[in-house]
C-alpha positions, -999 to +999 in steps of 0.1 A: +544-693+093+521-663+094+483-665+097+462-642+076+431-640+054+420-630+019+402-597+022+376-605-005+352-616+022+348-580+034+343-560+003+327-530+020+355-525+046+382-500+037+418-509+040+427-488+070+398-501+090+405-536+079+442-535+089+434-521+123+408-548+129+429-577+117+459-566+138+437-562+169+425-598+165+459-614+161+462-618+123+497-612+109+491-609+072+465-599+046+461-613+011+448-581-006+419-584-030+423-563-062+395-569-086+384-542-110+358-517-098+332-530-122+336-567-115+304-587-109+321-619-097+312-634-064+337-634-036+356-604-049+366-570-036+392-543-041+410-531-010+436-520-036+424-502-067+451-515-091+438-495-121+446-462-103+474-473-080+504-449-077+538-447-059+523-423-034+495-446-026+519-475-023+539-456+003+507-449+023+498-485+022+532-497+032+533-472+061+499-484+073+510-520+074+542-511+091+524-491+118+503-522+127+532-547+122+512-565+095+524-581+062+509-583+028+512-619+018+500-616-018+477-597-042+446-615-054+427-612-087+411-645-098+393-644-132+393-664-164+425-655-182+415-679-210+380-664-218+369-674-253+358-638-260+391-621-268+378-587-257+368-600-223+401-619-221+420-587-229+401-569-201+410-596-176+447-596-187+451-559-187+438-557-152+460-586-141+490-566-154+480-537-133+477-559-102+512-572-109+525-536-112+507-527-079+524-557-062+557-545-074+552-510-060+542-525-027+571-550-026+546-579-025+562-611-038+531-629-052+501-623-073+474-650-073+451-657-103+434-685-122+447-700-154+410-703-164+396-724-191+372-725-220+343-750-228+348-750-266+382-768-267+397-801-257+419-803-226+452-807-245+444-776-266+434-757-234+468-765-217+487-754-248+467-721-250+474-715-213+511-719-221+509-692-247+489-667-226+510-672-196+542-667-215+534-630-217+521-629-181+553-644-168+574-619-188+556-590-172+558-606-138+595-612-141+600-576-152+583-565-121+600-589-097+568-607-089+559-644-089+526-658-102+506-684-082+476-704-094+449-715-071+437-751-075+400-744-075+382-763-103+355-735-105+329-762-114+300-750-136+317-716-140+315-715-177+293-744-186+273-767-164+291-799-154+325-787-165+355-773-146+363-737-154+399-735-141+424-761-155+446-763-124+427-785-100+448-817-099+484-829-099+480-842-134+471-806-146+498-791-124+524-812-141+511-802-175+511-765-166+546-766-152+558-783-183+542-756-205+553-728-182+588-739-170+595-710-147+606-709-111+583-678-107+552-699-115+537-719-087+507-727-065+484-710-041+475-744-025+440-748-012+433-782+005+395-777+005+392-783-032+415-813-031+395-829-003+361-830-020+378-841-053+393-871-034+429-860-037+453-865-008+463-830+002+491-841+024+508-860-005+504-829-026+525-809-001+552-836-003+551-838-041+550-801-049+568-785-020+590-762-042+560-750-061+539-740-030+543-702-029+513-695-006+484-715+008+448-709+016+431-721+047+396-732+037+378-762+051+353-785+033+324-805+047+310-835+029+271-837+030+265-873+020+227-870+016+232-844-012+253-868-033+222-889-040+204-859-055+231-839-071+259-863-081+296-855-080+295-830-108+270-806-093+258-788-063+223-773-062+217-743-084+208-719-056+227-731-024+215-721+010+235-721+042+221-754+054+216-772+021+244-769-003+244-800-024+269-827-014+297-805+000+303-770+011+332-748+022+336-741+059+359-721+082+390-740+094+379-764+121+343-767+110+349-792+081+370-823+076+404-811+068+430-822+094+447-789+100+472-802+124+485-827+098+483-800+070+503-774+089+528-801+102+534-813+066+540-777+054+565-771+082+582-804+075+589-794+039+602-760+050+572-738+041+576-704+059+549-684+041+514-674+050+484-696+058+456-673+045+420-680+055+397-678+024+362-672+039+335-689+018+316-705+046+278-700+039+270-703+077+292-674+086+281-650+059+253-624+056+267-595+076+301-579+083+298-590+120+292-627+110+321-627+085+344-613+111+333-638+138+340-666+113+375-653+106+383-651+143+370-687+148+392-699+120+422-680+134+416-696+168+415-731+154+446-727+132+467-710+159+468-743+179+490-759+153+514-732+143+547-734+162 
């Protein structure tokens, strides 16, 4: 099992500098962010400019990673592939296809994205529409020799207050999605932090969905009990701050309540040999490049205890 991180947390750091730094700190893999240049989403970056990526650029990137003995675990572009505005949806999908093509040029096996959602339809209708949209996505992915993995973040309040924005956050929804998209190339980028605050047993999920776990995020979650009284389970505060973030917040591995020893042991028990990729969304360790990097190193130090 390799330890790495998603590069979206360092949007201003170029790829060459990032690979050198990550290697020097003991990371073994990077999950490369590849959002569009004009994206305004939070927690996004573009260490790979998929819209302009060429074979020549792919060779340069592969040589860079080889020089520092690093791997690219996956490409990352997470947006709403089910946007109700068809022009916006087409923009998201067209860019996703470019990310898939870039992954193919680099020999990267996985592209991570969201299935997305829409607030104007019933859940059953949403699942069926996801099936139709992803039929084309999977055809393009298969043609490029790439697998598609869905992260299980609910993206609460993303499209409408009080509602999930990504219909892939629970085992019930995974079963529905795998039924609609019955492909061996369609699976999960499993993130235990979301499962934890939703009250879902993340260890049982590993056992139940082992063949579908293509990649996994390492993000912790901390429950803030006092906040539940004010915000309730459907909401965090509108403008979170590092020390007051509703009733839960994401943390670096080891600073929340995920049992990483059990999580990693369960992954190893089911034969997972992929990457454990830190997704840095810890509000305490944000605000500057130096703090983000310190947070990443702290997460790596904690996880390294349990990887054998």
